[in-house]
N, C-alpha and C positions, 0 to 999 in steps of 0.2 A: 504494500500500500504506500502511495506517495503521500508524504507529510507536507501539508501546505502551510506556508508562513502565515502569520497572523496579520502582519502589516507591511506596507511598502517600505516604511521607514526601517523596519527590522531587516528587510532584505538589503536595502541600500547600506546600512551600517555594517552588516556582515560582509558584503561585497567589498567595501572600502577596506575593512580589516584584512580580508583575504589578499587583496592586491598589495597592501602595505607589507604583509608578511612575506610575499614573494619578491618584492622590489629589491632588497639588498642583494639577494642571490642572483637575480636576473641582471642587475646593474653590473655586478662583477663579471658575469658571463659576457655581457655586451662590451665592457671595457677591454677584456681580454681579446675579444674578436676584433675590435677596432685597432688594437695594438699589433695584431698579427696579420691582418688582411688589408687589402687596398679598398678604397672607397667603392670602386667599380665592382669588385667581387662582393662586398657586403650588400650593395644596393641591388645586385642581381638576386642574391639568395634571400635577403631580408628587406624587401622593398618597403615594408611598413615599420621598419626600425625595431626598437625594443619591444613594442607591443605585439609583434608577430611571433613572439616566443610561444610555443605550444602550451606552456603552463598558464600564461595570461589568457590565451584563447579558451582554455578549458574553464578557467574561473568565469570568464565572461559568459560562455555558453550555459554553465550551470545556473548562474543567477538570472540569465535571460529566461530560461525555462521556469524557474521559480516564480518570476513575475507573471509569466503567461498562465501558470497554474492558479495563482491568486486572482488574476483577472477573470479567468473562467469560473472560479468558485464564486466570486463576487457577482458576476453577471447572472449566474444560476440562482443565487439566493436573493437577488435584488427584488424588493417589493416597492412599487411606486407609492409614495405617501402623498396625501392631499396637501396642497399649499396651505400654510397657516394664515389666518387672517391677520391684518396689521395689529389688531388689538392683542392677539396672542403673542406676537413677536415683540410688543412694546417692552423696552427695558432689558431685552436679552441681546447680548453680544453674540450673534450667530454668524459664524463663518461658513456655514453649510455643513452638509454631511461629509464624511470622509469619502475620498474618491472610490469609485467601484471599478475603475479602469485607469491604469497608468501605462503610458508608453515605455517600453523597455529602454529605449534610447534616452528618454528623459532622465531616468534614474541612473543608468549605467554609464552614460557619456556626458550628456548636457549639464547635469547638476554637479559634476565633479569639480570644475574650476572653483565653484563657491563652497563646496562641502569638503573637498580634499585637494587643495592646490598642489600638494606634493605629488599627486598622481596624474597631473595634466599631461605630462610627457607620455605616459602609458596610454591614456584614452584618446589622445589626439592621433595616435597611430592607427586607430580603428577606422581605416578609410573604407572598409566594407564590413558588413555585418556577417560574422562567421556562423550563420544559421541557415540551414536548408529548409525548404518547404516542399512537401511532396504534392502529387496531383490533387489531393483532397485539401490542400492548403494547411496541412498539419506539419508542425515543426519536426524536423528530422535531425 
């Protein structure tokens, strides 16, 4: 059985922690590569830079799928609520319901500069989304 995360914030926090845990090791690998290979060789093999490392891609894919699972769960459980009257809302600081769908790219790439600036180098290299979709538009 697939365990589904409780919140998008939880997913994003765990994703950031996982990238940070990998970063020192992958930076060492990248530095060694840059020291021993020419720029032309590196750019042919690793055109996306440090973010093309298979471990970074694995972390990205794992959390992408988690967000997809939470989106599907939220959509399945969503029940439309009637709009409250202005009298019922009076005096309540209401920022709305928590989202029932969040784009994976928003959490895993677009939010990173503000949430984890130290990881911008990694997520900026995701020039393509390493996720496949089959003929039924299911994630593979």
